[in-house]
N, C-alpha and C positions, 0 to 999 in steps of 0.2 A: 914579604911574600904575598903573591896574589891570592885572594880568597875572600871569604866572608867570616866575620867574627861576631857572634851574638853576645851582647852584654846585657845582663838583667838589670832592670830599673824598677822603681816602685810602681809606676803607672804604665809605662810603655816598654816595649822590647825594641832594642836597637840592633839593626843589622848593618855592619860596616862593610862596604865594598871597596876594595883597594887594589891598586896595581892595574894589570891589563887582563881583561876578560875577553878571551877569544874562543874559537872553536876547539882549541886544544886544551884550554884551562877551564872552560865554563861548567863542565859536568859536575865536579865536586862542589863548586861554588853554588850551583843551582840546587843541588840536593840539600846542601846545608841550609840555604835560605828557605826552601820549602819546608824543611823539618822544623825550623823556628816558627813558621806560620802555623803549622799543624799542631805544635805543642802549646801554642798560645792562642786558642781560637777566640777568646773573649778580651784580649788585650790589644791595644793599638800597636802597630809596628812602624817604626821609623827606619827608613833605608837611608843610611848616611853615605853619600857618594863624594865626600870631600877629598878622599884619597884615591878616587878612581882616575886612572891615567888615560885609559883607552878602551873602547869596546868596538867589536866588529858586529856583523849581522847577528851572530849568535848571542853576543852580549846584549844587543838591543832587544832581541827576543826575550831574554831573561827579564829585562826591565818591564816589557809589556806583560809578561806572564805574572810578575808580581803585582802589577797594577790591576789586572783583570780578575784576580782571585776574589771569589764570592765570600764575604765576611759579614759579620753582624755590624749594625750601624756604629757601635762604639769601638770597633776594632779594625778600623780601616788601615790601609797601607799608605803611608805618606813618604814622599821623597824629599831629601834634604841635601842641599849643596850640589844639586845637579848642574852641570854646565848649561848655559843658555840653549845651545842647540839640542842637547838631549832633552832638556825640560820642555822645549817646544814640541818635540816629537811625541813625547809621552803624553802631554796634555792635549795635543791636537785631536787625538782619536778617543772616542768613547769606548771604554773597556767592554761595555755591553754589546758593542758591535761584533766583538770576537766570539760571543757566545752563540751567535746564530748558526744553527746546524746547516750543513751543506744540503741543498735540495736533493732529494733522492731522484735517481734517473728513472723516468717512466719507461716501462717496457713498451716498445713499439710493435704493433701488429704487422703482419706480413704485408697487407695492403698499403699501410702507411710507409713501410720501408721501401716498397716498390715505387710508391709515389714520389718519395723524396729522391730516390735514385734517378727516376725519370726527370725530375725537375733539375737535378744537377747536370744531367747529360744534355738537356735542352739548353740550359744556360751556357754550357761549354760549346754547343753547336753555334749559338749566337756569337760567342766570342770568336770562334774559328771563322765564321762567316765574315765578321768584321775584319779579321786579320787577312783573309783572302781578298777582301775588297781593297785593303791597303796594298797588298802585293800586286794585284792587277793594275791598280793605279800607278804603282811604281814601274810595272812592266810596260805600260803605255809610254812612259817617259823614255824607256830604253830606245824606242824607235824614233823619238823626236830629238833626243839629246845624245850626241855622240860621246862615247867614252864614259857613259854612266855606269856600265857594268864591265868588269875586267873579264874578258873572254879567256884569258889565261887561267883565272880562277875557275871558270866554268869547265874548262878542259881538265883541270886537276880533279875537280869534283866528279866529272863524268868518268875519268879513269878509275877513281876509287869506287864509284858507284857501279859502273858498268863492266869495265874490263876485268877487274878483280873478282866480279861476281859471275863471270861466264862459266867456270867449272861447276859450281853448285847449281846454276840454272840448267845447264846441259844435263846434269845427272838427274835433277828433278823432272825435267821434261821427258827424258827418255823413259824413266820409270813410270811416269803417268801413262805414256803410250802403251808400254808393255802391259801394265795392269789392266787398263781398259780393254785392250784387245783380248787378253787372256780370259778375263772374267765374263765378258759379253760373248766371246767365242764359245765358251763351254755351254752356255744356254742356247745360243743360236744353232749349234750343231745338232741339238736334239730335234730341231724343226727343219733341218736341212737348209738353213738360211745363213750359212757362214759368210757368204759373200757380202751380205748387208752389214756385217760388222765393220767393214771398211767405211761405210757411211757414218756409223756412229763414232768411230775413231776420228775421222776427218772433221766432222761438225764439232765434236767435243773439244778437240785440240784447238781448232782455229777460232771458234766462237767463245769458248769458255776457259778451258783449263790452261791453255798456253799463257794467256794474260793473267789469269787468277793465281796460278801457282807461282809465277814470276813475281807478282805483287806481294804474295805472302812471304816469299823468301826475302824480297827487298825490304818488307816492313820490319822483319826481325834483324836484318843486317844493316840497312841504310837508315831506316827511320830511327832506330836506337842510336846510331852513330851521330846523326844530325842533332838529336836531343842532347846527347852527352857532350858534344863539341860546344854547342851554344850555351848549354847549362854551365859547363866549366868556365867558359869565358865570362858568363854573368857572375858566377861566384867569385872569380878573380877580379871582378870590376873592370874587365876589358871593354865591356859594352859601354860603360860610363866614359871610358877613355875615348872610344870611337865617337860618341856623341859630343864630347868636349872638343874634338878636332873638327866638328862641324859636319860629320858624316852621318848618314842615315843608316842605322843597323840593318834595316830591311833591304836597302839597296846594296849595302856593302857585304852582307853575310847571307841574307835569305834568298835574294834573287838568283845568284849563281847556282844555288842548290836546287831551286825550283826549275830553272831552265835545264840544268843537267838531267834532272830526273825525268822531265817531260820528254827529252830527246832520247834518253838511254833506255828507259823501260820498254818502249815499243820495239827497239832493236833486240833487246833480250827476249821479248815475247816471240819475235820471229825465230830466233834460235831455238826456243823451247818448242815452238810448233814443228820446226823441221826435225829435231831429234825425236819428238814424240811420234810423228808420223813414221819415222824410220824404225822406232821401236815397235810400233804397231805392225809394220810390214814384216819385221822379223818374226813376230809371233804368228802372223797370218800364214807364213811359209810352213809352219808346223801344222796348220789346218789345210794344207794343200792348196793354198792361194799363192800363186806365183807373184813376183814383184811386178810383172807386166799387168797381170789382172788387177793387182792392188792399185796401180797408178791409173789404169783405165776407169775402174770403179770410183776412185777418189775424184777424178776430174769430172765425172758425171754427177757426183753427189754434192760437191761444194761449189760455191760461186765466189767471185771476187768480193761480193758484198759480205760474205761470211768472214773472209780474211780482213777486210777493212774494218768490220765491227770489232774484231779482236784487237786490231791496232788502236782504234779509238778508245776502247776500254783500257788498254795498257797505258795510254797517255793520261787518261783521267786518273787511273790508279797511281801513276807516278806523281802527278800533281798532288793528290790527296796525301800520299805517304810523306812527301817532302814538306808539305804545308803543316801537317800534324807534328812531324818531328821538329821542325823549326819553332813552331808555336809552343810546344811543350818545353823546348830548350829555353826560349825567351822568358817563360813564366816560372823558371826554376827558382826555388827559395834559396836559403843560405845553408852552406855546409855540403860535404861530400855525399851525405845520405840523400839530399835533395836531388843531386845529379842522377844517382841511380834510380830514384823514384820517377824522375822525369823520363828517363829512358824506358822504364817499364811501362809507364802510362802511354808513351808514344807508340810502343809496339802494340799494346792492347787496343788502343783507340784506332790505330791504322788498320788493323785486321778487321775490326768490327765494321768500320766505315767501308772498307773494300767489299766486304760481303754484302752490306746493305746496298751499295752502289751497283754491285753485280745483280742483285735481285731487282733493282729498279730497271736496269738494262733489259733483264729477261722479261719484265712485264711490258715495257714499252716497245721492245723490238721483237718480241716473240710472235 
């Protein structure tokens, strides 16, 4: 029977370990051995392992525990008839090393936490910049080497990214136009300046909200999808297989997504602009502004430069969202949890960077 059997002796106490000591059988054996040590604090203890057949990690932990017990100089624990591999493991480590208490975690102040978070984000920005540099270098080769990118893959990604996102983009853009026109119109009516609400709706949709709301929707929809797709491929070791075949994962997986996003997001932004202006015109009709007045005032308030600025923003947003999603996917760790974590990080990072880029546009083009 597996277990430990204390046998009294004149000078020492013997503990016999026999059979197989595993996670399922170690508990009573461990308790019995510790009881022998506690009942004989002044007598040496000999652990006889001549009948021991097998130990797993828990059995090995039992041997370490017996070796590290603090006892008087004349009552040490000695092992007898251990197999060479177990004897080398037990003798290799100093039992006193296991007595070192784990260092207590120092409480971090608010400023230190903010500093560490900023350091992590700056490090990530450096990694993302390096990744973008590799993507741009690969994109240059697209124009010099024919067949480097599969345009069929680009079309498939564009369909998933753009065509399937049209309904949600139309709904978001329409509601943005309605909300802006209604909220600003209530205030402007008090001053008899309702007609100038058209200026605000036009500039807001063409310069800011059309591209910004489209980018936020695409960050939650497409950025997470890119991260999850590439993350799953990395977990399944498909990326290693692609590299084994002599293909560059950036050229094979990332470039089609970058190209599709840069081409599709501006088109979606145009749709958001159109439905947003349409929603604003509907609300303005309730303020006694006819569609003809709305169009006339709009054409006098906005310029082609405002429209072009929104399109350029949308292209930059699309590049940012695709790059962050692909980068987060390629750096995914092991396991299904890592895939979900990469998707979450892709969404959060994309939205933050889109807002930051929009702020920089506002500063340098305002």
